[in-house]
DRENPA-3360 file (N, C-alpha, C; in nm, 2 decimals, always signed):
BEGIN
1 = XXXXXXXX = +16.02/+16.54/-5.89/+15.96/+16.65/-5.81/+15.83/+16.69/-5.86 ~ +15.82/+16.70/-6.00/+15.70/+16.74/-6.06/+15.59/+16.64/-6.03 ~ +15.62/+16.52/-6.03/+15.52/+16.41/-6.01/+15.47/+16.42/-5.87 ~ +15.55/+16.46/-5.77/+15.51/+16.47/-5.63/+15.42/+16.59/-5.62 ~ +15.45/+16.70/-5.69/+15.37/+16.82/-5.68/+15.23/+16.79/-5.73 ~ +15.23/+16.72/-5.85/+15.10/+16.69/-5.91/+15.01/+16.60/-5.82 ~ +15.07/+16.51/-5.76/+15.00/+16.42/-5.67/+14.94/+16.49/-5.55 ~ +15.01/+16.59/-5.49/+14.96/+16.66/-5.38/+14.85/+16.75/-5.42;
9 = XXXXXXXX = +14.86/+16.81/-5.54/+14.75/+16.90/-5.59/+14.62/+16.82/-5.61 ~ +14.63/+16.70/-5.67/+14.51/+16.62/-5.69/+14.45/+16.58/-5.56 ~ +14.52/+16.54/-5.47/+14.47/+16.50/-5.34/+14.40/+16.62/-5.27 ~ +14.45/+16.74/-5.28/+14.39/+16.86/-5.22/+14.26/+16.89/-5.29 ~ +14.25/+16.87/-5.42/+14.13/+16.91/-5.49/+14.02/+16.81/-5.45 ~ +14.06/+16.68/-5.43/+13.96/+16.58/-5.39/+13.91/+16.61/-5.25 ~ +13.99/+16.65/-5.17/+13.95/+16.67/-5.03/+13.88/+16.80/-5.01 ~ +13.91/+16.91/-5.07/+13.86/+17.04/-5.05/+13.73/+17.06/-5.13;
17 = XXXXXXXX = +13.72/+17.02/-5.26/+13.61/+17.04/-5.35/+13.53/+16.91/-5.36 ~ +13.42/+16.90/-5.29/+13.33/+16.78/-5.30/+13.27/+16.76/-5.43 ~ +13.25/+16.64/-5.49/+13.18/+16.61/-5.62/+13.03/+16.61/-5.60 ~ +12.96/+16.66/-5.69/+12.81/+16.66/-5.68/+12.76/+16.52/-5.67 ~ +12.65/+16.51/-5.59/+12.59/+16.37/-5.57/+12.50/+16.34/-5.69 ~ +12.46/+16.22/-5.70/+12.38/+16.17/-5.81/+12.24/+16.24/-5.80 ~ +12.19/+16.26/-5.68/+12.06/+16.33/-5.66/+12.06/+16.47/-5.71 ~ +12.17/+16.55/-5.67/+12.18/+16.68/-5.72/+12.18/+16.69/-5.87;
25 = XXXXXXXX = +12.25/+16.59/-5.93/+12.27/+16.59/-6.08/+12.13/+16.57/-6.14 ~ +12.04/+16.48/-6.09/+11.91/+16.45/-6.15/+11.82/+16.57/-6.13 ~ +11.83/+16.65/-6.02/+11.75/+16.76/-5.99/+11.78/+16.87/-6.09 ~ +11.91/+16.89/-6.11/+11.95/+17.00/-6.20/+11.91/+16.97/-6.34 ~ +11.91/+16.84/-6.38/+11.86/+16.81/-6.52/+11.72/+16.83/-6.53 ~ +11.64/+16.80/-6.43/+11.49/+16.82/-6.44/+11.46/+16.97/-6.45 ~ +11.53/+17.05/-6.38/+11.50/+17.20/-6.38/+11.54/+17.25/-6.52 ~ +11.64/+17.20/-6.58/+11.68/+17.25/-6.71/+11.57/+17.21/-6.81;
33 = XXXXXXXX = +11.51/+17.09/-6.80/+11.41/+17.04/-6.89/+11.28/+17.13/-6.88 ~ +11.24/+17.17/-6.75/+11.12/+17.25/-6.73/+11.14/+17.39/-6.78 ~ +11.26/+17.44/-6.77/+11.28/+17.58/-6.80/+11.30/+17.60/-6.95 ~ +11.33/+17.49/-7.02/+11.36/+17.50/-7.17/+11.23/+17.51/-7.24 ~ +11.22/+17.61/-7.33/+11.10/+17.63/-7.42/+11.12/+17.56/-7.55 ~ +11.01/+17.50/-7.60/+11.01/+17.42/-7.73/+11.04/+17.52/-7.84 ~ +11.12/+17.47/-7.93/+11.16/+17.55/-8.05/+11.07/+17.51/-8.16 ~ +10.99/+17.62/-8.21/+10.90/+17.59/-8.32/+10.98/+17.56/-8.45;
41 = XXXXXXXX = +10.91/+17.47/-8.53/+10.97/+17.43/-8.66/+11.09/+17.35/-8.65 ~ +11.13/+17.31/-8.53/+11.25/+17.22/-8.52/+11.21/+17.08/-8.49 ~ +11.27/+16.99/-8.54/+11.24/+16.84/-8.52/+11.36/+16.78/-8.46 ~ +11.33/+16.73/-8.34/+11.45/+16.66/-8.27/+11.47/+16.52/-8.34 ~ +11.58/+16.51/-8.38/+11.62/+16.38/-8.45/+11.72/+16.31/-8.36 ~ +11.68/+16.20/-8.33/+11.78/+16.12/-8.25/+11.89/+16.07/-8.33 ~ +12.01/+16.10/-8.28/+12.13/+16.06/-8.36/+12.18/+15.93/-8.31 ~ +12.10/+15.86/-8.23/+12.16/+15.73/-8.18/+12.15/+15.63/-8.30;
49 = XXXXXXXX = +12.25/+15.56/-8.30/+12.26/+15.46/-8.41/+12.22/+15.32/-8.35 ~ +12.12/+15.27/-8.42/+12.07/+15.14/-8.38/+12.13/+15.03/-8.47 ~ +12.18/+14.94/-8.40/+12.24/+14.83/-8.48/+12.13/+14.73/-8.52 ~ +12.13/+14.69/-8.65/+12.02/+14.60/-8.69/+12.03/+14.47/-8.63 ~ +11.91/+14.42/-8.59/+11.91/+14.29/-8.53/+11.95/+14.18/-8.63 ~ +12.02/+14.09/-8.58/+12.06/+13.98/-8.67/+11.94/+13.92/-8.74 ~ +11.96/+13.89/-8.87/+11.85/+13.83/-8.94/+11.84/+13.68/-8.91 ~ +11.73/+13.65/-8.86/+11.71/+13.50/-8.82/+11.64/+13.43/-8.93;
57 = XXXXXXXX = +11.69/+13.31/-8.96/+11.63/+13.23/-9.06/+11.49/+13.18/-9.01 ~ +11.39/+13.19/-9.10/+11.26/+13.15/-9.05/+11.26/+13.00/-9.01 ~ +11.20/+12.98/-8.90/+11.18/+12.84/-8.85/+11.06/+12.78/-8.90 ~ +11.07/+12.67/-8.96/+10.95/+12.61/-9.02/+10.84/+12.58/-8.92 ~ +10.72/+12.61/-8.95/+10.61/+12.58/-8.86/+10.58/+12.44/-8.86 ~ +10.59/+12.38/-8.74/+10.56/+12.23/-8.74/+10.42/+12.19/-8.78 ~ +10.32/+12.29/-8.77/+10.18/+12.26/-8.81/+10.15/+12.29/-8.95 ~ +10.25/+12.35/-9.02/+10.23/+12.38/-9.16/+10.23/+12.25/-9.24;
65 = XXXXXXXX = +10.15/+12.24/-9.35/+10.13/+12.12/-9.43/+10.22/+12.14/-9.56 ~ +10.30/+12.04/-9.58/+10.39/+12.05/-9.70/+10.30/+12.03/-9.82 ~ +10.33/+12.11/-9.92/+10.25/+12.10/-10.05/+10.34/+12.02/-10.15 ~ +10.29/+11.91/-10.19/+10.36/+11.82/-10.28/+10.31/+11.84/-10.42 ~ +10.40/+11.88/-10.51/+10.36/+11.90/-10.65/+10.40/+11.78/-10.73 ~ +10.30/+11.71/-10.79/+10.33/+11.59/-10.88/+10.37/+11.64/-11.01 ~ +10.49/+11.59/-11.05/+10.55/+11.62/-11.18/+10.54/+11.49/-11.26 ~ +10.47/+11.49/-11.37/+10.45/+11.38/-11.46/+10.56/+11.38/-11.57;
73 = XXXXXXXX = +10.65/+11.29/-11.56/+10.75/+11.28/-11.66/+10.70/+11.20/-11.78 ~ +10.73/+11.24/-11.90/+10.68/+11.16/-12.02/+10.74/+11.02/-12.02 ~ +10.66/+10.93/-12.04/+10.70/+10.79/-12.05/+10.70/+10.74/-12.19 ~ +10.79/+10.66/-12.22/+10.80/+10.61/-12.36/+10.69/+10.51/-12.38 ~ +10.62/+10.53/-12.49/+10.51/+10.44/-12.53/+10.57/+10.31/-12.58 ~ +10.50/+10.20/-12.53/+10.55/+10.07/-12.57/+10.55/+10.05/-12.72 ~ +10.65/+9.99/-12.77/+10.65/+9.96/-12.91/+10.60/+9.82/-12.94 ~ +10.50/+9.81/-13.01/+10.44/+9.68/-13.04/+10.51/+9.62/-13.16;
81 = XXXXXXXX = +10.56/+9.50/-13.15/+10.62/+9.43/-13.26/+10.53/+9.32/-13.31 ~ +10.49/+9.33/-13.43/+10.40/+9.23/-13.49/+10.47/+9.09/-13.49 ~ +10.40/+9.00/-13.43/+10.46/+8.86/-13.43/+10.43/+8.80/-13.56 ~ +10.52/+8.72/-13.61/+10.50/+8.66/-13.75/+10.39/+8.56/-13.73 ~ +10.29/+8.57/-13.83/+10.18/+8.48/-13.83/+10.20/+8.37/-13.93 ~ +10.16/+8.26/-13.89/+10.18/+8.15/-13.99/+10.06/+8.14/-14.08 ~ +10.09/+8.16/-14.20/+9.98/+8.17/-14.30/+9.94/+8.02/-14.34 ~ +9.81/+8.00/-14.33/+9.76/+7.87/-14.36/+9.74/+7.86/-14.51;
89 = XXXXXXXX = +9.79/+7.75/-14.57/+9.78/+7.72/-14.71/+9.68/+7.61/-14.73 ~ +9.58/+7.64/-14.81/+9.48/+7.53/-14.84/+9.54/+7.42/-14.91 ~ +9.52/+7.30/-14.87/+9.57/+7.18/-14.93/+9.46/+7.13/-15.03 ~ +9.50/+7.12/-15.16/+9.40/+7.08/-15.25/+9.36/+6.94/-15.23 ~ +9.23/+6.92/-15.24/+9.17/+6.78/-15.23/+9.15/+6.72/-15.36 ~ +9.20/+6.60/-15.38/+9.19/+6.54/-15.51/+9.08/+6.43/-15.50 ~ +8.99/+6.43/-15.58/+8.88/+6.32/-15.58/+8.90/+6.24/-15.71 ~ +8.92/+6.11/-15.68/+8.94/+6.02/-15.79/+8.80/+5.98/-15.85;
97 = XXXXXXXX = +8.78/+6.00/-15.98/+8.66/+5.97/-16.05/+8.68/+5.88/-16.16 ~ +8.61/+5.77/-16.16/+8.63/+5.67/-16.27/+8.54/+5.71/-16.38 ~ +8.60/+5.74/-16.50/+8.53/+5.78/-16.62/+8.55/+5.67/-16.72 ~ +8.44/+5.61/-16.76/+8.45/+5.50/-16.86/+8.48/+5.56/-17.00 ~ +8.55/+5.49/-17.09/+8.58/+5.55/-17.22/+8.47/+5.60/-17.30 ~ +8.36/+5.52/-17.30/+8.24/+5.57/-17.37/+8.13/+5.59/-17.27 ~ +8.10/+5.72/-17.24/+8.00/+5.75/-17.14/+7.86/+5.75/-17.21 ~ +7.80/+5.64/-17.21/+7.66/+5.63/-17.27/+7.57/+5.57/-17.17;
105 = XXXXXXXX = +7.44/+5.57/-17.20/+7.35/+5.50/-17.11/+7.37/+5.36/-17.09 ~ +7.42/+5.29/-17.20/+7.45/+5.15/-17.19/+7.57/+5.11/-17.10 ~ +7.66/+5.21/-17.09/+7.79/+5.18/-17.02/+7.76/+5.17/-16.87 ~ +7.65/+5.21/-16.82/+7.61/+5.20/-16.68/+7.54/+5.07/-16.65 ~ +7.52/+4.99/-16.75/+7.45/+4.86/-16.73/+7.55/+4.75/-16.73 ~ +7.52/+4.65/-16.64/+7.60/+4.53/-16.63/+7.54/+4.41/-16.70 ~ +7.62/+4.31/-16.73/+7.57/+4.19/-16.79/+7.49/+4.11/-16.69 ~ +7.40/+4.03/-16.74/+7.33/+3.93/-16.65/+7.37/+3.79/-16.69;
113 = XXXXXXXX = +7.42/+3.71/-16.60/+7.46/+3.58/-16.62/+7.34/+3.48/-16.63 ~ +7.36/+3.38/-16.72/+7.25/+3.28/-16.73/+7.28/+3.16/-16.66 ~ +7.40/+3.10/-16.67/+7.43/+2.97/-16.60/+7.58/+2.94/-16.62 ~ +7.62/+2.85/-16.54/+7.54/+2.77/-16.43/+7.51/+2.86/-16.31 ~ +7.42/+2.81/-16.23/+7.38/+2.89/-16.11/+7.50/+2.90/-16.01 ~ +7.50/+3.00/-15.93/+7.60/+3.02/-15.83/+7.61/+2.90/-15.73 ~ +7.73/+2.84/-15.71/+7.75/+2.73/-15.62/+7.73/+2.59/-15.68 ~ +7.71/+2.58/-15.82/+7.69/+2.46/-15.88/+7.81/+2.36/-15.87;
121 = XXXXXXXX = +7.78/+2.23/-15.87/+7.89/+2.13/-15.86/+7.88/+2.04/-15.98 ~ +8.00/+2.00/-16.03/+8.02/+1.91/-16.15/+8.11/+1.80/-16.11 ~ +8.09/+1.68/-16.18/+8.17/+1.56/-16.15/+8.23/+1.51/-16.27 ~ +8.36/+1.48/-16.27/+8.43/+1.41/-16.37/+8.49/+1.50/-16.47 ~ +8.60/+1.45/-16.53/+8.68/+1.54/-16.62/+8.60/+1.55/-16.75 ~ +8.52/+1.46/-16.79/+8.45/+1.46/-16.92/+8.33/+1.55/-16.92 ~ +8.29/+1.60/-16.81/+8.17/+1.69/-16.80/+8.20/+1.82/-16.87 ~ +8.11/+1.86/-16.96/+8.12/+1.99/-17.03/+8.05/+2.09/-16.94;
129 = XXXXXXXX = +8.13/+2.20/-16.92/+8.07/+2.31/-16.84/+8.07/+2.44/-16.93 ~ +7.95/+2.49/-16.96/+7.94/+2.60/-17.05/+7.89/+2.72/-16.96 ~ +7.97/+2.83/-16.97/+7.93/+2.95/-16.90/+7.86/+3.04/-17.00 ~ +7.74/+3.09/-16.96/+7.66/+3.17/-17.05/+7.60/+3.29/-16.99 ~ +7.56/+3.39/-17.07/+7.51/+3.52/-17.02/+7.41/+3.58/-17.13 ~ +7.35/+3.68/-17.09/+7.25/+3.74/-17.18/+7.31/+3.85/-17.27 ~ +7.26/+3.87/-17.39/+7.31/+3.96/-17.48/+7.28/+4.10/-17.44 ~ +7.37/+4.19/-17.48/+7.35/+4.34/-17.45/+7.32/+4.42/-17.57;
137 = XXXXXXXX = +7.28/+4.35/-17.68/+7.26/+4.42/-17.80/+7.37/+4.38/-17.90 ~ +7.38/+4.45/-18.01/+7.48/+4.43/-18.11/+7.61/+4.48/-18.07 ~ +7.71/+4.40/-18.08/+7.85/+4.44/-18.04/+7.91/+4.51/-18.16 ~ +7.99/+4.61/-18.13/+8.07/+4.68/-18.24/+8.18/+4.59/-18.29 ~ +8.24/+4.63/-18.40/+8.34/+4.54/-18.46/+8.46/+4.53/-18.37 ~ +8.49/+4.63/-18.28/+8.60/+4.62/-18.19/+8.56/+4.59/-18.05 ~ +8.44/+4.54/-18.03/+8.39/+4.50/-17.90/+8.37/+4.35/-17.88 ~ +8.40/+4.30/-17.76/+8.40/+4.16/-17.73/+8.34/+4.14/-17.59;
145 = XXXXXXXX = +8.29/+4.01/-17.57/+8.26/+3.97/-17.44/+8.39/+3.91/-17.38 ~ +8.42/+3.96/-17.26/+8.54/+3.92/-17.19/+8.50/+3.83/-17.08 ~ +8.53/+3.70/-17.09/+8.50/+3.60/-16.99/+8.62/+3.58/-16.90 ~ +8.61/+3.60/-16.77/+8.72/+3.59/-16.68/+8.70/+3.47/-16.58 ~ +8.79/+3.37/-16.58/+8.78/+3.25/-16.49/+8.90/+3.25/-16.40 ~ +8.88/+3.23/-16.27/+8.99/+3.24/-16.18/+8.98/+3.13/-16.08 ~ +9.10/+3.08/-16.03/+9.10/+2.97/-15.93/+9.24/+2.98/-15.86 ~ +9.24/+2.92/-15.73/+9.36/+2.92/-15.66/+9.43/+2.79/-15.68;
153 = XXXXXXXX = +9.56/+2.80/-15.72/+9.65/+2.68/-15.74/+9.79/+2.71/-15.70 ~ +9.84/+2.62/-15.61/+9.98/+2.64/-15.56/+9.99/+2.77/-15.49 ~ +9.89/+2.80/-15.41/+9.89/+2.92/-15.32/+9.90/+3.05/-15.40 ~ +9.85/+3.05/-15.52/+9.84/+3.18/-15.59/+9.72/+3.18/-15.69 ~ +9.68/+3.30/-15.72/+9.56/+3.31/-15.81/+9.60/+3.28/-15.95 ~ +9.53/+3.19/-16.02/+9.55/+3.16/-16.16/+9.43/+3.22/-16.25 ~ +9.46/+3.26/-16.37/+9.36/+3.32/-16.45/+9.34/+3.24/-16.58 ~ +9.22/+3.24/-16.63/+9.19/+3.18/-16.76/+9.07/+3.26/-16.81;
161 = XXXXXXXX = +9.03/+3.23/-16.94/+8.92/+3.30/-17.00/+8.94/+3.33/-17.14 ~ +8.85/+3.41/-17.21/+8.87/+3.44/-17.35/+8.78/+3.56/-17.38 ~ +8.81/+3.62/-17.50/+8.73/+3.73/-17.56/+8.65/+3.66/-17.67 ~ +8.52/+3.66/-17.66/+8.44/+3.60/-17.76/+8.33/+3.69/-17.81 ~ +8.27/+3.65/-17.92/+8.15/+3.72/-17.98/+8.02/+3.65/-17.94 ~ +8.03/+3.52/-17.90/+7.91/+3.44/-17.87/+7.86/+3.47/-17.73 ~ +7.75/+3.41/-17.69/+7.69/+3.43/-17.56/+7.73/+3.32/-17.46 ~ +7.83/+3.24/-17.49/+7.87/+3.13/-17.40/+8.02/+3.10/-17.43;
169 = XXXXXXXX = +8.07/+3.03/-17.32/+8.21/+2.99/-17.34/+8.23/+2.86/-17.26 ~ +8.30/+2.76/-17.32/+8.32/+2.63/-17.26/+8.45/+2.63/-17.18 ~ +8.44/+2.58/-17.06/+8.55/+2.57/-16.97/+8.65/+2.46/-17.02 ~ +8.78/+2.49/-17.04/+8.87/+2.38/-17.09/+8.88/+2.27/-16.99 ~ +8.88/+2.14/-17.05/+8.88/+2.02/-16.96/+9.01/+2.00/-16.88 ~ +9.12/+2.06/-16.94/+9.25/+2.05/-16.86/+9.25/+2.12/-16.73 ~ +9.14/+2.21/-16.71/+9.14/+2.28/-16.58/+9.08/+2.19/-16.47 ~ +9.03/+2.07/-16.50/+8.97/+1.98/-16.40/+9.07/+1.95/-16.29;
177 = XXXXXXXX = +9.03/+1.96/-16.17/+9.11/+1.93/-16.05/+9.23/+2.02/-16.04 ~ +9.23/+2.13/-16.10/+9.35/+2.22/-16.09/+9.35/+2.30/-15.95 ~ +9.23/+2.34/-15.91/+9.23/+2.42/-15.78/+9.29/+2.35/-15.66 ~ +9.34/+2.42/-15.57/+9.40/+2.36/-15.44/+9.28/+2.30/-15.36 ~ +9.31/+2.19/-15.29/+9.20/+2.12/-15.22/+9.14/+2.22/-15.11 ~ +9.22/+2.30/-15.06/+9.16/+2.39/-14.96/+9.08/+2.50/-15.02 ~ +9.09/+2.53/-15.15/+9.01/+2.64/-15.22/+8.97/+2.58/-15.35 ~ +8.87/+2.49/-15.36/+8.84/+2.42/-15.48/+8.75/+2.49/-15.58;
185 = XXXXXXXX = +8.70/+2.61/-15.54/+8.60/+2.67/-15.63/+8.66/+2.75/-15.75 ~ +8.58/+2.76/-15.85/+8.61/+2.84/-15.97/+8.53/+2.97/-15.96 ~ +8.59/+3.09/-15.98/+8.51/+3.21/-15.98/+8.51/+3.26/-16.13 ~ +8.39/+3.32/-16.17/+8.38/+3.37/-16.30/+8.29/+3.49/-16.31 ~ +8.31/+3.58/-16.41/+8.22/+3.69/-16.44/+8.25/+3.73/-16.59 ~ +8.17/+3.82/-16.64/+8.18/+3.87/-16.78/+8.16/+4.02/-16.79 ~ +8.23/+4.08/-16.88/+8.21/+4.22/-16.91/+8.23/+4.24/-17.06 ~ +8.20/+4.36/-17.11/+8.21/+4.40/-17.25/+8.34/+4.49/-17.26;
193 = XXXXXXXX = +8.43/+4.45/-17.35/+8.55/+4.53/-17.37/+8.56/+4.58/-17.51 ~ +8.62/+4.70/-17.52/+8.66/+4.75/-17.65/+8.81/+4.74/-17.67 ~ +8.85/+4.68/-17.78/+8.99/+4.65/-17.81/+9.06/+4.78/-17.85 ~ +9.17/+4.81/-17.79/+9.25/+4.92/-17.82/+9.39/+4.89/-17.87 ~ +9.43/+4.76/-17.86/+9.56/+4.72/-17.90/+9.58/+4.57/-17.89 ~ +9.70/+4.53/-17.91/+9.74/+4.39/-17.91/+9.86/+4.37/-17.82 ~ +9.86/+4.27/-17.73/+9.97/+4.25/-17.64/+10.09/+4.18/-17.72 ~ +10.21/+4.18/-17.66/+10.32/+4.12/-17.73/+10.30/+3.97/-17.75;
201 = XXXXXXXX = +10.22/+3.90/-17.67/+10.19/+3.76/-17.69/+10.08/+3.73/-17.79 ~ +10.02/+3.84/-17.84/+9.91/+3.82/-17.94/+9.78/+3.84/-17.88 ~ +9.77/+3.85/-17.75/+9.64/+3.87/-17.69/+9.59/+4.01/-17.71 ~ +9.45/+4.02/-17.69/+9.39/+4.16/-17.71/+9.40/+4.23/-17.58 ~ +9.40/+4.37/-17.59/+9.39/+4.45/-17.47/+9.30/+4.57/-17.50 ~ +9.23/+4.62/-17.40/+9.13/+4.72/-17.43/+9.08/+4.78/-17.30 ~ +8.96/+4.84/-17.31/+8.90/+4.91/-17.20/+8.75/+4.86/-17.18 ~ +8.70/+4.86/-17.06/+8.56/+4.81/-17.05/+8.46/+4.92/-17.09;
209 = XXXXXXXX = +8.35/+4.87/-17.15/+8.25/+4.96/-17.19/+8.12/+4.93/-17.12 ~ +8.12/+4.83/-17.04/+8.01/+4.79/-16.96/+8.05/+4.76/-16.82 ~ +7.97/+4.77/-16.72/+8.00/+4.73/-16.58/+8.01/+4.58/-16.58 ~ +8.10/+4.52/-16.50/+8.12/+4.38/-16.49/+8.00/+4.32/-16.43 ~ +7.97/+4.20/-16.47/+7.85/+4.12/-16.41/+7.88/+4.08/-16.27 ~ +7.79/+4.02/-16.21/+7.81/+3.96/-16.08/+7.91/+3.85/-16.09 ~ +7.97/+3.81/-15.98/+8.07/+3.70/-15.98/+8.00/+3.58/-15.92 ~ +8.01/+3.47/-15.99/+7.96/+3.34/-15.94/+8.07/+3.24/-15.93;
217 = XXXXX = +8.04/+3.13/-15.85/+8.14/+3.02/-15.83/+8.08/+2.89/-15.87 ~ +8.16/+2.79/-15.91/+8.12/+2.65/-15.92/+8.23/+2.56/-15.88 ~ +8.20/+2.43/-15.86/+8.29/+2.33/-15.81/+8.30/+2.22/-15.91 ~ +8.42/+2.17/-15.94/+8.45/+2.07/-16.04/+8.53/+1.96/-15.98 ~ +8.46/+1.85/-15.93/+8.53/+1.74/-15.86/+8.58/+1.64/-15.96;
% end
């Protein structure tokens, strides 16, 4: 019952009491604004609450130029390793020098042969062949003229000769026809020797004190 009564009352109010129109409401509001006097010393503060705009992330400007900062990182310095060097060693040079036992002015002189002449020919076993040379002065007690005679026999070199004090030496007759037919010559020369000892067979041995003379040849048919 109460609900019905309330519904009838609301319907009656709506029908009997008309609502003010929108135009009347705006007119009344304007009249109130014109009739209101400003209040001195008062500041009208709006109490409306403004919501902050959402913070937008800045959009990069496509025309902006990017700044590149070069960062130099320290680089390790190269380590130099000394390569082993091959040390050069000087090789000593040896010079062979012939030094005669007695270095005098006479030791640089050679003997001069007298005869026979180089290339001489002799015939027959009974022919005497004397090899001669010039004197070099007085010989010392231990000095001798060394006569060397050489010839090829049986495909090898054979030696003969003697140490003498005289200025000549006779070729032994038993040497006749000893050289090989293909090499029939006899070769000979003379030098001065100083005796330093004796060989086991009794022969003398020593050292030269003069340069050897020239070498000559002769033939004995």
